[in-house]
KOLFI-624598 format. One line per 5 residues: their letters; for each residue x, y, z of N, C-alpha, C. Coordinates in nm, 4 decimals, decimal comma. Layout:
<sites>
A	X Y Z X Y Z X Y Z ~ ...
</sites>
This chain:
<sites>
MQKAI	-6,2604 -4,1085 -1,4160 -6,1413 -3,9996 -1,3726 -6,1853 -3,9667 -1,2416 ~ -6,0379 -3,9005 -1,1695 -6,0438 -3,8943 -1,0537 -6,1290 -3,7052 -1,0600 ~ -6,1234 -3,6849 -0,9404 -6,2147 -3,5697 -0,8966 -6,1607 -3,5275 -0,7998 ~ -6,1641 -3,3722 -0,7710 -6,0928 -3,3095 -0,6558 -6,1004 -3,3629 -0,5273 ~ -6,1779 -3,4180 -0,5060 -6,2372 -3,4895 -0,3556 -6,1335 -3,5873 -0,3327
DIMTK	-6,0736 -3,6608 -0,4688 -5,9692 -3,8145 -0,4543 -5,8333 -3,7278 -0,4019 ~ -5,8174 -3,6120 -0,4876 -5,6372 -3,5712 -0,4151 -5,6677 -3,4454 -0,3567 ~ -5,7452 -3,4036 -0,3158 -5,7139 -3,2808 -0,2334 -5,6439 -3,3181 -0,0733 ~ -5,6243 -3,1903 -0,0452 -5,5691 -3,1977 0,0717 -5,7020 -3,1779 0,1847 ~ -5,7065 -3,2564 0,2674 -5,8338 -3,2273 0,3807 -5,8050 -3,1528 0,5034
DVITV	-5,7049 -3,1717 0,5480 -5,6468 -3,1058 0,6493 -5,5724 -2,9845 0,6442 ~ -5,6638 -2,8833 0,5989 -5,6326 -2,7703 0,5326 -5,5444 -2,6423 0,6360 ~ -5,4396 -2,5919 0,6057 -5,3563 -2,5021 0,6633 -5,4043 -2,3884 0,6180 ~ -5,4722 -2,2844 0,6941 -5,5524 -2,1528 0,6746 -5,4821 -2,0806 0,7282 ~ -5,4967 -1,9553 0,6916 -5,4305 -1,8230 0,7579 -5,5340 -1,6883 0,7534
TPEMT	-5,5032 -1,6074 0,8272 -5,6075 -1,4667 0,8706 -5,5687 -1,3837 0,7820 ~ -5,6495 -1,2602 0,7814 -5,5904 -1,1513 0,6805 -5,4916 -1,0659 0,7577 ~ -5,5003 -1,1216 0,8950 -5,4371 -1,0019 0,9976 -5,2969 -1,0751 1,0135 ~ -5,2768 -1,1840 0,9407 -5,1264 -1,2228 0,9787 -5,0266 -1,1389 0,9131 ~ -4,8951 -1,1240 0,9674 -4,8193 -1,0718 0,9097 -4,7324 -1,1475 0,8218
VTELA	-4,6945 -1,0620 0,7050 -4,6274 -1,1289 0,6372 -4,4972 -1,2453 0,6557 ~ -4,4552 -1,1922 0,7649 -4,3083 -1,2663 0,7979 -4,3556 -1,3931 0,8549 ~ -4,5062 -1,3751 0,9432 -4,5588 -1,5272 1,0078 -4,6047 -1,5859 0,8787 ~ -4,6440 -1,5439 0,7770 -4,6810 -1,6188 0,6523 -4,5283 -1,6700 0,6163 ~ -4,4299 -1,6357 0,5842 -4,3207 -1,6653 0,4898 -4,2919 -1,7963 0,6089
LLLAS	-4,2873 -1,7885 0,7532 -4,2488 -1,8891 0,8340 -4,3277 -2,0208 0,7987 ~ -4,4776 -2,0006 0,8210 -4,5840 -2,0678 0,8398 -4,5671 -2,1732 0,6801 ~ -4,5649 -2,1246 0,5856 -4,5249 -2,1817 0,4213 -4,4200 -2,2603 0,4344 ~ -4,3261 -2,1944 0,4827 -4,1862 -2,2747 0,4754 -4,1779 -2,3795 0,5985 ~ -4,2277 -2,3836 0,6950 -4,2214 -2,4995 0,7838 -4,3185 -2,5918 0,7513
HGISG	-4,4012 -2,5783 0,6803 -4,5069 -2,7009 0,6295 -4,5236 -2,7359 0,5134 ~ -4,3880 -2,6798 0,4305 -4,3485 -2,7040 0,2813 -4,4521 -2,6890 0,2030 ~ -4,5624 -2,5924 0,2303 -4,6577 -2,5508 0,1281 -4,6350 -2,4293 0,0389 ~ -4,6970 -2,3988 -0,0556 -4,6906 -2,3161 -0,1205 -4,7786 -2,2069 -0,1476 ~ -4,8955 -2,2350 -0,0625 -4,9735 -2,1415 -0,0525 -5,0878 -2,1612 0,0471
APVLG	-5,1756 -2,0664 0,0935 -5,3076 -2,0962 0,1883 -5,4092 -2,0235 0,1708 ~ -5,5193 -2,0920 0,1840 -5,6492 -1,9851 0,1876 -5,6805 -1,9053 0,2987 ~ -5,7112 -1,8066 0,2709 -5,7189 -1,6751 0,3538 -5,8671 -1,6715 0,4201 ~ -5,9056 -1,7232 0,5260 -6,0382 -1,6988 0,5589 -6,0632 -1,5907 0,6875 ~ -6,1787 -1,5511 0,6751 -6,2308 -1,3852 0,7233 -6,2720 -1,4322 0,8854
PDGGL	-6,3132 -1,3589 0,9326 -6,3560 -1,3897 1,0805 -6,4869 -1,4843 1,1221 ~ -6,5612 -1,4896 0,9948 -6,6825 -1,5864 1,0221 -6,6467 -1,7155 0,9628 ~ -6,4744 -1,7139 0,9202 -6,4284 -1,8330 0,8726 -6,4714 -1,8788 0,7330 ~ -6,5159 -1,7831 0,6566 -6,5692 -1,8069 0,5097 -6,4067 -1,7577 0,4277 ~ -6,4075 -1,8188 0,3143 -6,2921 -1,7975 0,2384 -6,3206 -1,6394 0,1878
IGVVT	-6,2186 -1,5793 0,2022 -6,2024 -1,4393 0,1378 -6,0665 -1,4029 0,0307 ~ -5,9888 -1,5323 0,0230 -5,8428 -1,4862 -0,0524 -5,7713 -1,6307 -0,0658 ~ -5,7073 -1,6128 -0,1372 -5,5915 -1,7076 -0,1489 -5,4338 -1,6384 -0,1248 ~ -5,3435 -1,6791 -0,0376 -5,1959 -1,6400 -0,0471 -5,1106 -1,7232 -0,0718 ~ -4,9919 -1,6993 -0,1576 -4,8858 -1,7955 -0,2316 -4,7798 -1,7548 -0,2056
ENDLI	-4,6616 -1,8420 -0,2341 -4,5166 -1,7777 -0,2589 -4,5146 -1,6687 -0,3673 ~ -4,5713 -1,6875 -0,4522 -4,5464 -1,5726 -0,5429 -4,6020 -1,4322 -0,4865 ~ -4,7016 -1,4413 -0,4236 -4,7114 -1,3079 -0,3378 -4,6056 -1,2552 -0,2575 ~ -4,5653 -1,3584 -0,1877 -4,4275 -1,3159 -0,1109 -4,3123 -1,2514 -0,2154 ~ -4,3102 -1,3086 -0,3002 -4,1874 -1,3224 -0,4011 -4,2324 -1,1361 -0,4638
DQKKK	-4,3544 -1,1247 -0,5191 -4,3822 -0,9926 -0,5642 -4,3290 -0,8864 -0,4598 ~ -4,3257 -0,8731 -0,3295 -4,2905 -0,7837 -0,2537 -4,1382 -0,7450 -0,2741 ~ -4,0712 -0,8546 -0,3358 -3,9301 -0,8088 -0,3121 -3,8821 -0,7629 -0,4906 ~ -3,9720 -0,7690 -0,5661 -3,9387 -0,7485 -0,7005 -3,8955 -0,6019 -0,7473 ~ -3,8631 -0,5580 -0,8394 -3,8255 -0,4405 -0,8444 -3,9301 -0,3492 -0,9207
IHIPT	-3,9460 -0,2241 -0,8725 -4,0596 -0,1455 -0,9278 -4,0888 -0,1045 -1,0699 ~ -4,1775 -0,1410 -1,1371 -4,1987 -0,1370 -1,2781 -4,2395 0,0135 -1,2910 ~ -4,1485 0,1064 -1,3697 -4,2227 0,2476 -1,3938 -4,3057 0,2481 -1,5283 ~ -4,4128 0,2711 -1,5074 -4,5188 0,2677 -1,6373 -4,4463 0,3751 -1,7351 ~ -4,4940 0,3290 -1,8754 -4,4446 0,4084 -1,9647 -4,5616 0,4992 -1,9899
VVTIL	-4,5254 0,6484 -2,0277 -4,6414 0,7382 -2,0334 -4,5632 0,8064 -2,1846 ~ -4,7100 0,8669 -2,2205 -4,6773 0,9742 -2,3550 -4,7236 1,1050 -2,2851 ~ -4,6833 1,2046 -2,3443 -4,7269 1,3511 -2,2921 -4,7681 1,4216 -2,4438 ~ -4,9023 1,4480 -2,4302 -4,9354 1,5344 -2,5458 -5,0154 1,6310 -2,5099 ~ -5,0034 1,7404 -2,5339 -5,0870 1,8587 -2,5231 -5,1198 1,8714 -2,3931
DSVIY	-4,9856 1,8603 -2,3046 -5,0071 1,8900 -2,1426 -5,0728 1,8065 -2,0848 ~ -5,1302 1,6782 -2,1493 -5,2138 1,5418 -2,0965 -5,0852 1,4464 -2,0862 ~ -5,0750 1,3591 -1,9719 -5,0280 1,2374 -1,9743 -5,1337 1,1163 -2,0129 ~ -5,0660 1,0496 -2,0764 -5,1559 0,9078 -2,1045 -5,0723 0,7969 -2,0901 ~ -5,1321 0,7159 -1,9791 -5,0219 0,5678 -1,9423 -5,0513 0,4975 -2,0492
LENPD	-4,9619 0,3991 -2,1066 -4,9367 0,3332 -2,1794 -4,9846 0,1666 -2,1238 ~ -5,0036 0,1857 -1,9812 -5,0069 0,0716 -1,9165 -5,1302 0,0921 -1,8356 ~ -5,2026 0,0241 -1,7554 -5,3408 0,0250 -1,6500 -5,2618 0,0853 -1,5619 ~ -5,2923 0,2215 -1,5274 -5,2415 0,2661 -1,4195 -5,3152 0,1826 -1,2605 ~ -5,4212 0,1064 -1,2766 -5,4422 0,0158 -1,1493 -5,3852 -0,0663 -1,1084
RIGKE	-5,3336 -0,1487 -1,2259 -5,2301 -0,2566 -1,2140 -5,0864 -0,2206 -1,1333 ~ -5,0879 -0,0830 -1,1543 -4,9482 -0,0347 -1,0994 -4,9556 -0,0236 -0,9604 ~ -5,0729 0,0425 -0,9265 -5,1279 0,0869 -0,7971 -5,1443 -0,0618 -0,7062 ~ -5,1574 -0,1485 -0,7684 -5,2049 -0,2876 -0,7147 -5,0740 -0,3643 -0,6544 ~ -4,9550 -0,3456 -0,7901 -4,8342 -0,3751 -0,7573 -4,7927 -0,3265 -0,6275
MKKMA	-4,7636 -0,1868 -0,6213 -4,7222 -0,0953 -0,5439 -4,7921 -0,1353 -0,3851 ~ -4,9299 -0,1644 -0,3962 -4,9734 -0,1628 -0,2408 -4,9213 -0,3246 -0,2176 ~ -4,8971 -0,4330 -0,3206 -4,8578 -0,5440 -0,2733 -4,7073 -0,5496 -0,2175 ~ -4,6263 -0,4652 -0,2749 -4,4874 -0,4402 -0,2459 -4,4563 -0,3907 -0,1113 ~ -4,5559 -0,3220 -0,0612 -4,5715 -0,2287 0,0521 -4,6326 -0,3519 0,1863
GVTVK	-4,7004 -0,4150 0,1370 -4,7936 -0,4670 0,2199 -4,7227 -0,5579 0,3578 ~ -4,8049 -0,5627 0,4963 -4,7390 -0,5773 0,5919 -4,8022 -0,6975 0,6434 ~ -4,9679 -0,7485 0,6002 -5,0266 -0,8348 0,6269 -5,0652 -0,9004 0,5214 ~ -5,1497 -1,0248 0,5594 -5,1720 -1,1182 0,4391 -5,3035 -1,0438 0,3553 ~ -5,3696 -0,9355 0,4299 -5,4533 -0,9259 0,3654 -5,4107 -0,8145 0,2355
DICTA	-5,2740 -0,7493 0,2841 -5,2258 -0,6486 0,1728 -5,1732 -0,7223 0,0681 ~ -5,1380 -0,8654 0,0491 -5,1106 -0,9277 -0,0415 -5,1517 -1,0560 -0,1242 ~ -5,2803 -1,0968 -0,0362 -5,3821 -1,2015 -0,0986 -5,3989 -1,1653 -0,2332 ~ -5,4582 -1,2560 -0,2838 -5,5784 -1,2478 -0,4244 -5,6942 -1,2527 -0,3348 ~ -5,7995 -1,1525 -0,3757 -5,9307 -1,1527 -0,3064 -6,0086 -1,2255 -0,4136
EPVTV	-6,1120 -1,2736 -0,3992 -6,1773 -1,3635 -0,5177 -6,1247 -1,4629 -0,5695 ~ -6,0687 -1,5505 -0,4913 -5,9740 -1,6794 -0,5731 -6,0645 -1,7860 -0,6557 ~ -5,9860 -1,8095 -0,7442 -6,0647 -1,9382 -0,8208 -6,0740 -2,0424 -0,7251 ~ -6,1966 -2,1100 -0,7419 -6,2125 -2,2060 -0,6887 -6,3007 -2,3593 -0,7851 ~ -6,2833 -2,4388 -0,6746 -6,3225 -2,5663 -0,7597 -6,4331 -2,6622 -0,6694
GEDTQ	-6,5315 -2,7280 -0,7209 -6,5889 -2,7904 -0,6074 -6,5447 -2,9372 -0,6103 ~ -6,6132 -3,0166 -0,5367 -6,5189 -3,1774 -0,4979 -6,5395 -3,2439 -0,6018 ~ -6,6318 -3,2183 -0,6998 -6,6626 -3,3144 -0,8218 -6,6005 -3,2788 -0,9436 ~ -6,5096 -3,1627 -0,9409 -6,4428 -3,0770 -1,0490 -6,3274 -3,2034 -1,1018 ~ -6,3321 -3,2468 -1,2126 -6,2461 -3,3367 -1,2630 -6,1070 -3,2842 -1,2857
IDEIA	-6,0275 -3,3760 -1,2426 -5,8833 -3,3855 -1,2740 -5,8239 -3,2591 -1,3941 ~ -5,8998 -3,3279 -1,5100 -5,8155 -3,2786 -1,6420 -5,8851 -3,0876 -1,6356 ~ -6,0004 -3,0530 -1,5806 -6,0289 -2,9455 -1,5350 -5,9683 -2,8962 -1,4563 ~ -5,9421 -2,9506 -1,3630 -5,8440 -2,8753 -1,2387 -5,7076 -2,8173 -1,3430 ~ -5,6567 -2,9219 -1,3699 -5,4921 -2,8914 -1,4896 -5,5587 -2,7906 -1,5470
TIMAE	-5,6399 -2,7909 -1,6798 -5,6736 -2,6594 -1,7070 -5,7019 -2,5377 -1,6571 ~ -5,7722 -2,5632 -1,5652 -5,7786 -2,4191 -1,4933 -5,6578 -2,3756 -1,4367 ~ -5,5717 -2,4554 -1,3580 -5,4294 -2,4224 -1,3416 -5,3400 -2,3548 -1,4215 ~ -5,3176 -2,4208 -1,5632 -5,2670 -2,3421 -1,6767 -5,3242 -2,2318 -1,7221 ~ -5,4620 -2,2392 -1,7657 -5,4762 -2,0911 -1,8346 -5,5247 -2,0052 -1,7449
KKVHT	-5,5342 -2,0185 -1,5994 -5,5838 -1,8974 -1,5060 -5,4239 -1,8759 -1,4281 ~ -5,3310 -1,9431 -1,3993 -5,2170 -1,9146 -1,3753 -5,2455 -1,8939 -1,2410 ~ -5,2939 -2,0314 -1,1928 -5,2800 -2,0592 -1,0383 -5,2483 -2,1762 -0,9925 ~ -5,1936 -2,1820 -0,9014 -5,1400 -2,3132 -0,8502 -5,2234 -2,3851 -0,7246 ~ -5,2808 -2,3000 -0,6566 -5,3471 -2,3358 -0,5155 -5,4856 -2,2969 -0,5413
LPVMR	-5,5832 -2,4467 -0,5432 -5,7173 -2,4081 -0,5924 -5,7997 -2,4521 -0,4485 ~ -5,8825 -2,3643 -0,3567 -5,9527 -2,4110 -0,2671 -6,0715 -2,4663 -0,3363 ~ -6,0853 -2,5902 -0,2489 -6,2084 -2,7010 -0,2936 -6,3578 -2,6520 -0,2151 ~ -6,4361 -2,6288 -0,2724 -6,5466 -2,5624 -0,2030 -6,6527 -2,6757 -0,1649 ~ -6,7794 -2,6709 -0,0674 -6,9106 -2,7147 -0,0759 -6,9998 -2,6597 -0,0482
GDALV	-7,0566 -2,5796 -0,1471 -7,1067 -2,4744 -0,1400 -7,0296 -2,3302 -0,1009 ~ -7,0431 -2,2752 0,0445 -6,9562 -2,1819 0,0931 -6,8649 -2,2449 0,1997 ~ -6,8476 -2,3680 0,2310 -6,7747 -2,4163 0,2955 -6,6278 -2,4812 0,2291 ~ -6,5229 -2,4057 0,2924 -6,3917 -2,4791 0,2326 -6,3718 -2,6129 0,3070 ~ -6,3603 -2,7213 0,2068 -6,3406 -2,8382 0,2697 -6,2042 -2,9298 0,2007
GIIGK	-6,1317 -2,8738 0,1479 -6,0052 -2,8985 0,0788 -5,9173 -2,7885 0,0499 ~ -5,8013 -2,8131 -0,0166 -5,7395 -2,7380 -0,1484 -5,6295 -2,8691 -0,2031 ~ -5,6209 -2,7830 -0,3137 -5,5403 -2,8753 -0,4178 -5,4326 -2,8249 -0,4987 ~ -5,2929 -2,8524 -0,4879 -5,2101 -2,7698 -0,5176 -5,1331 -2,8373 -0,6307 ~ -5,0430 -2,7551 -0,7217 -4,9912 -2,7929 -0,8044 -4,9492 -2,9495 -0,8082
RDVIK	-4,8440 -2,9844 -0,6890 -4,7869 -3,1199 -0,6734 -4,8860 -3,2132 -0,6705 ~ -5,0361 -3,1865 -0,6034 -5,1204 -3,3010 -0,5976 -5,1323 -3,3383 -0,7868 ~ -5,1728 -3,2487 -0,8474 -5,1918 -3,3026 -0,9644 -5,0871 -3,3792 -1,0281 ~ -4,9400 -3,3184 -0,9681 -4,8535 -3,3906 -1,0524 -4,8444 -3,5311 -0,9869 ~ -4,8848 -3,5550 -0,8722 -4,8979 -3,6880 -0,7967 -4,9544 -3,7976 -0,8616
TLISA	-5,0738 -3,7327 -0,8929 -5,1923 -3,8105 -0,9945 -5,1179 -3,8338 -1,1053 ~ -5,0593 -3,7661 -1,1781 -5,0069 -3,7942 -1,2885 -4,9400 -3,9118 -1,3173 ~ -4,8558 -3,9139 -1,2102 -4,7153 -3,9942 -1,1632 -4,7823 -4,1395 -1,1702 ~ -4,9094 -4,1284 -1,0564 -4,9673 -4,2569 -0,9800 -5,0273 -4,3072 -1,1453 ~ -5,0999 -4,2443 -1,2316 -5,1535 -4,2719 -1,3284 -5,0958 -4,3624 -1,4486
G	-4,9407 -4,2849 -1,4309 -4,8417 -4,3539 -1,5218 -4,7317 -4,4852 -1,5106
</sites>
């Protein structure tokens, strides 16, 4: 069975936390990619940013449902999640909209496990790590191409 190292893109396009959302949109579109790893000043992986993060900026505000009982307001939804959504919608830089602490895989992770991670965790851009070093990236297209070539 093939592993991450067999299907990953080794020439990874990365972004910095300071990059603007507009610059990010242009980069993703010009390279035909759906996401990129976010690297900190030391070159370490600090997040992943995707087209979905850009789309989240344009969605309508979801007003949380609340119940008032005896002058107390009770949120029926997690108020932290609402705060994160608002921050992402108002984001100006990659740091504002990226997913921190992203899901990653190692070079030896098998394709079926990669597909399972993508499906269960609803992520479509997986950085491939060798220890703390970014060595590649796998997108959902990479997995699909593998399925096509195997069939």
